[in-house]
N, C-alpha and C positions, 0 to 999 in steps of 0.2 A: 504494500500499499505505500509505503514511504516513496519508493522509485517513481510510482505513477504521479503523487503529489509533488514530486522535486521537477518531474518532466513538465507536469503542467504548469509549474512557477516559471520554468526555463521558456516555455511556449509564450507565457503573457510578457515576460521580459523581452523576449524577441518582438511581440507585437507593439510593444512600446516603443521599441527601437525604432521599428520601422514607421511608426506614426511619426515619431520626432525626426525621422530622417526625410519626411516628404514621400515615402514610397508609394507605390500603387496601392489601392485598396485590396488588389489582390494578395500582396504580401500579407498585409493584415488579416484578410479571411482565412489563409492558410495557418497562419499562426493561431488564431482564435479558433478555429475548429480543431485543430491539433491540441490545445489546452481543455477544450470541452471534451475531447475523447478520452484524453487522460483522467479526467474528473468522472467520467462516465464508467471508467474502469473502476474507480473506488466505490461508487453510488449503485453501480448496475444499471443505470439510467442512461437513455439515449435523447436527445434533444431534437424535436421537429425543425424543419426549415424556420417556421415563424419564429418560433424561439431565439434561433441564431441569428435570424435578421433583426429582432429587436436589441440583441445584446450588442450587436455591429453598430446599430444607430446609436445606442447610448454611449458606446465605447468613442464613436466620432463626434459625440457632442451634439447630435441631430436631433435626440429625441429627450423627453425628460428622464428623470429616475425614478419616477413613479410607476414599477411595474405593476 
């Protein structure tokens, strides 16, 4: 479980770095999906496309934080 959590953290750090470097949204999406996948390993859950899109909107500051 620790390994999955560490990989999720690393993926989130990569997403932040990509965002701060003004890289394409594709890079952000890859890193965020990867982080969600690792978290899913821990919880046994998977996220559907709507939830992934919502998280992406919040991460970019497009949406509000009221999930």
